Steps between C-alpha positions, in 0.01 A plus 500: 500500500220712643319696236308720741603863464436770754466825315311807607163318507626251758757714684326436831556126501875425522567678835263278700622191311857593580411551868318166513797321344730665751333332797446152368256485208641318197417687178340285225519617143174468302647191328594342833162582651315350204717187510423462876129499399548211255483751218131579563380837624188321627719366779586750773676262738873433447447131551858379472609746767197416716571127475861546602410719794227271632763225513747734672294666775285200602610218727291238683617461861434142619652326800809717505568475128406718203351385173425672172160510342463266203511628142133407473405705803696797364311464169166479685590816701569697181182376338294591809637853479415516131154356527326700772136544401452846350220687683567853396829684541469611863363174634755294307780723624385438855503121441849518353618712797381236744673226304824693487503592864359181652666252264361176366442176690629199304515132583832318470638160595788539746666195653196292415253744655258706290463842667390854405765767488487871416684627193585869491519703178694777672717495811341793677715469814841492326492729201853416387396144411277631219608621152393831351471599136398818315372528141409809299248554223346168602234394243183325621169411337247780528123519480349218294848359441649790309880495539527872560569554869854613565562527871777743594689307770412167662666358813510126554565306819589138432358543150162635627404854386428694822545862403411693186647849460385764250734795429361831377690670219730792587316801646171311499266489797498195730132475424585387148693198625223413748236525228706274275540242777124498563425463130746212479312320778174555323640379170637182652163369625385301197608155379734456208340341197842400374536253784231226470574367844389821668139587578334784686507280811867410480723769351731563791820409323451762232395779733804651670290713733350190661852442642619857550478614866605862455469741211731804493500821300795736484626810329814701546400624845217296647434130565150378583370146551175317534331161493331315221163658425561814704363825347748777450388689809619211723853488358742613770816701481810340648720711729802346662522568871782280619705210372710233663864595522689326227201355317490763237795723596739377239231525237413854583860620534619356171384539140316183384636315197335579169368152435297594192775682319754233574288244322418710193692617193622853528310698240551846645132549596567582862805477727515301818515821702179623333323173569595517868427866544166447671594228746565752783129571499383140484366322804440162340777334697339607832189304414646215295817398677463119521481487878247774532296389201441152645423642843257751348312233313498242780425717805355823370244385246143411600157445356226709663166345403656387171670836427873469485683757704866563559668712763573867436847609595392650836327172598803293402746711697275524803478121525873465444578751775264326743662162426845638552416619851287199614723232354730494802370537861666735747811411686308319772295307242180608666342730240513606137510872428179652376404845379259709289430513127333812370361446151249762396143381454410363161855375432436132580568477870290185546675319216832597655390311808407198285843504336669530834307202630608291198863604541499414873372158414790452256770636739730204588605635838143536631340170583123480474421872524155593624340825393230693680334786310356759739265789429268710711190495282275220383483618137881522485527152647265366232686685225844370591368148544343518156823638350705209632235249398484641147878440474472134598619562857178420685523628859288394793290785638465519876156658540490465882748491787431128536576445128826686539603306806429167335684585179817623667522257789444193286698642203220415263588764241816651355320828417233656723305822472335671798407824663725653764237491772459124467827449689342648811196276462719193444712561806188562713394146408837339573850623567721397212850595388703387202872579528593411140720743312364369168163672539457810283234757589404696191306798631294704252455879566748455780480861615169396657575148618863495620420669834241502771346233720397267221848511344651423842282186522623399153859524621411314814389202288801520268787660696778393259317541169628726226275802473475652150272798461351621170346841453364685197543842650814685619592487864460802724807635674398350836419164332847489348650519847271222633560272204876533531463278811367221275762508229432832327414560138597213270380641166289787372326567170370854514197654332717704263693191396177305434364786289823530303496123431130520401410244767229745616346818357553844655235657715352847440331696775204734471331682785128563442222653707133572454323820587221457751338843442602627157328811362284492189769606249740244644236229458444599136872490429525165675224350292635633176837345569367168628226431247697537176401223259177411680156512346247756612309225679814389685582858595152554636519180703837602639368842609211325668737277691714800599194690624418199720808585707315803640255255666777317685648579835853645495682168567328306226510797267880483493487126426244555224698773329818299523320201353370722220853635433647147505232378261568779256877475532511127444238496223662777296863395530532130584196283425564468123856381556399193688649631824364443849486722807520446875343728761630499858231599750542590869246251638269220393194725535664769287598238244136391482392862446750545212369184338138622536585839348707355210217258423239776504709734281536211256811609307727222631446161656638422845520227769618488859751270671487534878556276799217393731362773731640500850174382653449236234385153607608247236214354303482136387654476155175390334397618155141615502376333183649153556547442871842350426788565735731580208459851355353520153660739251293805407608776261246761608614837632397633837312797359163370614639410840625855555181659383293286735725520803618863476252764400423854588707820507720426801843330486491127567524395864644198684157339492494548121839323478375209706188458282711530187741234632226256588342526158843475331576174675157360410562613140849341457495227763822599678743787547765312304264457199390864527862618480592249230216583259523881524884503474486267202250719323700812576816344357359325197160653399369836399304550823550619767709789378571638845569289810430664837707389798578608857789290636488200277690473170732785592792256509575190301231572242630450148265617224698639202198682348464699824616848389328775701496511883255738664600578861226642722660429839820599669786253457853518635838327478514140395124480454502784253790351307338156488165640390628715214699203370170330408509691168870461409482168314597479132217414258407505131144534374348270238637727226859469631510856643710506817392652824717809537440590864278458801304801622446590866203736554501651848176648636627561858818703433752246628774660288340830403642618168804271531731798457767403754700199607283206611671479841378853578144370508380338822381197305865410420664631815776270619620375163828587334473719193701268278269207580197688362657605168248457214216388734264766362514768232262789499261483206537876459879465471454229236253711305742794521737303284246480212608809301867394503425143402286626216787721383750214528285275289448753221873589504574157349336607177631853431738582220819703519300822485274395787202431277274203585516229231210366304333174599639333189861586575450398867374159384795453268747582772330278754500200268875492454659664798517257797647758739220746414243228551635434848502870597152544349359211702648627825392864457156412374451265795595770750275759329209257477523399865509857618216613273303197610500601863455872412171432321354337813604792726244768581760767568666448162167504317387812679822700466617401150355666190288275290717586196808376680327181612389441143856550370635244748230248407543559128875443514456196722258347251723596209812347649311188616390448141859539382605252762274237344731492200790362700324353795137391462469550874772246577292206370635477147870476401648832396470584135872552495540134589230401253680665211850415608472124464796412280782736583777304336530167320712350775285620788221318667143553383293664770159351579185708502165411644254445213166669498214256567321555169293207369656316209181551296568876509871477434504664161300809575395555858832535687603798285161663493450429869830670587402802289164522676665468840746776413216721376300448817802574722644803329501669158803332339732656252611289199823423684317375808259296285791349311661386821175368642405308185853360460490379860172321439632355173813364657317358799238332285758359258693361796187349646420306183852443375501132577205441258743571213838618636668584168198696377469714812877546541502649150243763582646568843823588330317732259341678797838527665642664191220756493550579870875537455448735203252706700732524802780606271263764353531346153120479507244757596216416737251457213741286296555276801126453542450428130771232487370327813152506347636336186674235702176446688316444172755238388469319829122515474509322162750251647664500156688194387757613251762249378299204630521187278178404325451163674466683832239758405180461696670307784590760762647245739736365237595857403595577857704178523665585163621835625659325797655225287630704208827624658601138566474416128782728386662358190863401578746764393261794542496525879638341809339194651365706786211726390602861485371826358759484217359471144466137393320282248257245637339183376146628525351180358663287769397748767142506373487120499627489858245764614213303350629180655520659849145628464388153396672343802310733733171432319562125516552503876253773592219419744289678753716633790802441283739715703413323823619165367874491550539162332338626175720813507813290539391283207459810282850612594639158419324492161636841403846399619483177295386688189791739513761234554352253251352722223651845526856379561495185280291627208566875493847497651436754783673370808419675831714470811341393830494863636345622169239224514413579862463868415288424192266273699468763769389759243259262327337399828461860603329596175277193525404582857372838387334392176345160581205511745471268800123446516333624181420295192780442252480365148660166438779434253 
């Protein structure tokens, strides 16, 4: 009978399990799951089930008959799946994915002929031929082999673990479950010392996340999912949009059976109704229904340059809707119905096209589909080609009209990328028409390329093709009418939806302008505000640069003052965060002037990306220093180039641009290398900090660090929407701090003060209001929320009389109140984000009293310091989780990531180091210090537990008792600290009380003795199975056995001992023989096979930690 109980700590688990069981997953009790693993938690495959299914789903078709694979081939297939070379978690997971989806080629003799046939592990095409199982509280080996990982829910397909689900406790944030899942992945990445057949190069079978294809986190209201190795910010929310009639209807309309309760004794802990109370809010079944689960893994998972990615819900449903309309041609059989997909920029539009291409290739009713990807710009063509190539779908790029004509007429490629105007060039060479209805035209930014003369030539070449347009911006009213002729809107994913799902960050808008002729007092105020924090030397230099503006003509004076304002703005608010900026200029000459001014001012670094000048004659792509035709990489900036080619007080001219371009090409060797090097440095290096563009990189440019967009030219409509989207990508800095928003700084007054609906501005004339929801938010409106958000945050910590609590009481509340933690995080985040933007805004700084600014900053710092107690900036597990490690005796032990302290400093440094860290971060109270030190103690004890498990378990239990007494207020803060210090002192001495005399001085034998002692219980004083019940033990026999085991290791030890599997097996055999021959025969202690296996596992684990692999070791 299942012994797993679901009390309040695990209330969130039964509903999804019940739902899973309702649509086809067979529930395995912990005993059944362990039995299916041959009784070893080091095995994560259910091999008996896998073997049976491989025989069931695989047949060899040969000359009209079908044959089964041989038993030997089935065995080989299982071994191949177990023995994939381990090359790190993500790479190994990719290798396993390929093996699962592609199958395995095996040779077999059929009717006297030896041929190769493909064996499938999963029937991806017919989901009902597979078997599905679910297990809860699934134990696996953790970091360095510790048997401490308890995975919430694991889903198996044909005995292969494909999904791991973590459930947050009631009322807890979804972030908690995601953090636990990520920690589990990190903890599973080391080999198990208890299994001598596993090495760091081959530990696949013990690492469940090498097999898992999807990881899921859920609480009572939200379900999110991700891929192996994905940071928390890339986990996606799942929102159901539509569902096949009948597939889940019965499930949703009826209450699922309570599988867990029906297989457990009724002890009155919770009723079936209570256990099922949250299933109305669960969306697990939408994602994990067997049919959808297999489809999701097979068709909607890809590897983009080695990074595993899985479709977000809007990508999945867009592809499904496209397939449903193109699957069957029209009544005349002449054409498949096309249409438009609007997915806001930054939400993965290009990857949606990749997934669509893969799904079309798998569609049984479409024979040999050919896909043509069409854009209207060279950089977009390169980008989409690179995206497909990175996902192992290498397209052929038609660079000329002749290339295009050859590729399509001779059907040399299944996927082609080209520019829309190449169709006209191709047809001018030779008239050609392909009438196939199995050609799919995927047109990027289709609002520009679906119409006009070039688009007509495209339709002339492919009159019956299916035209599918993709756009990242909403359609104008007139465009909606035009596109209705071509199938209308298939799917939309709006800006507000993407922001809500955290697929992109919101955009704030700020209008700025510079005074051309300010009076003297205004100049003084301006300098006082803009030079705060600068040295006297820097202030003097800045005034000198400002004075230089008086020497410029009016046109260049504006550019200079704008460059000065941009320099100050970026330097003071964004440089130290690792952010980047982009400046949009009105012309190439103006861009060159901005670069010259920014370089001269010297506060920020910049570079230019422009296209060749209109009168440019291409130069031979020869590098100056080598004379080779291939460009040679150079990392230098163009600062010297600009200074030489553009000088003087006048704005740059077209001649200046031509000279700049010629020298640039000589410098980099080619336009392609010029673009590549500067873009790469902008994305991945500290400099340049600001990238200046004109028309290039306003669309299709993905640089997550890009945060501030400076607009100095008039933009309208789609161009404006595409340009501002350059700064909407999600990003985290090196410290794990997320990018909260993108900032649009407007120097030309496109939207004025942004105090009315966007469609009332000429820049957005022609759009529908609802399509522009959440496009931009005024920075002044956001800052206006600051006082209320400050009040909301402080309101969490006021007593019944409205008095603000002390820091100590706030800390105590935060440590133990999960709901308060969640509210605190949310309100602090909102307050921090708003204050963050306010402190970079000139209007706020000028109009807000310095005392009020200081109060906001003081409270922000104060609450951020309090947040470190429960959060450590989202990099460390919560202290609540650290302290709450053993909730009940019958509950699973949670795993915590150990601190990476050197073993040599185990006895002192971890505790002292934690104290020093806490002192440097904030001034801790005794309560906070007690929690911090206890956390370090527990983590360090867990890290070194395997050196002497019984010893460290003893002191872990003592620490737990102190923590429990403190939480129950049976101990004061000071008493808690004193007791932990005393425990620390005992650990430091590594005291050996009650150790038999023959063992003293032999630390290895002492560690073995502590493991062996429970197995030497004198009959009549305890059960045969070691328990915590009081018992008498034969310490002499246990001591003798411990010394013998140490001698066996010393006898067989050699250099690189742990790399020699034969020697390790001999050690195991010798220990096994000793116990059966000496311990059983002489001392009368008979161990069962399971007991002996468990004992050997513990002994080998201790030995792995205590006995070195390479250093000198004394002989016997």
